C-alpha positions, 0 to 999 in steps of 0.5 A, spaced: 500 500 500 502 506 498 504 511 504 498 516 505 493 512 500 488 510 506 487 518 507 482 521 504 483 527 499 483 533 504 479 537 499 474 532 497 473 531 505 472 538 506 478 539 511 482 544 507 478 551 505 478 552 497 477 559 494 473 558 488 475 565 485 482 565 481 487 570 485 486 576 481 486 584 483 478 584 482 477 582 489 479 589 491 473 593 492 472 600 495 479 601 498 484 606 498 492 605 498 498 609 499 503 608 493 510 609 495 512 610 488 507 616 486 507 618 493 499 619 493 493 616 495 490 611 489 483 607 489 481 601 486 480 604 479 487 606 479 492 602 484 499 601 482 502 593 483 501 591 490 509 591 490 508 599 490 502 600 495 500 600 502 493 598 504 488 597 503 485 602 507 478 604 508 478 611 507 483 616 503 485 619 510 487 612 513 491 611 506 494 618 506 497 617 514 500 610 512 507 612 512 506 615 519 503 608 522 509 605 519 514 609 522 510 609 529 510 601 528 517 601 527 519 605 533 515 601 537 518 594 535 525 597 535 524 600 542 521 593 544 527 589 541 532 594 545 528 592 551 528 585 550 535 585 548 537 588 555 533 583 559 539 578 557 544 582 560 
């Protein structure tokens, strides 16, 4: 008997979630993005490739503040890293 031959097909058995839609950008709906290439808010209608954008965000204001949120999170993570590294000494 082949190894694993006795196990049911995980998809057929319903053990794995299956997304029926092909992966594409059409799933983006009503969102805003911050484009790091053009330094502007973009919408679903004119969004650059994913490698150039942050988001999606629910509002243009949230997208416009994306870089500030990134800075705040990075500062918090760096402070946590420094605190954690200091505990080992």
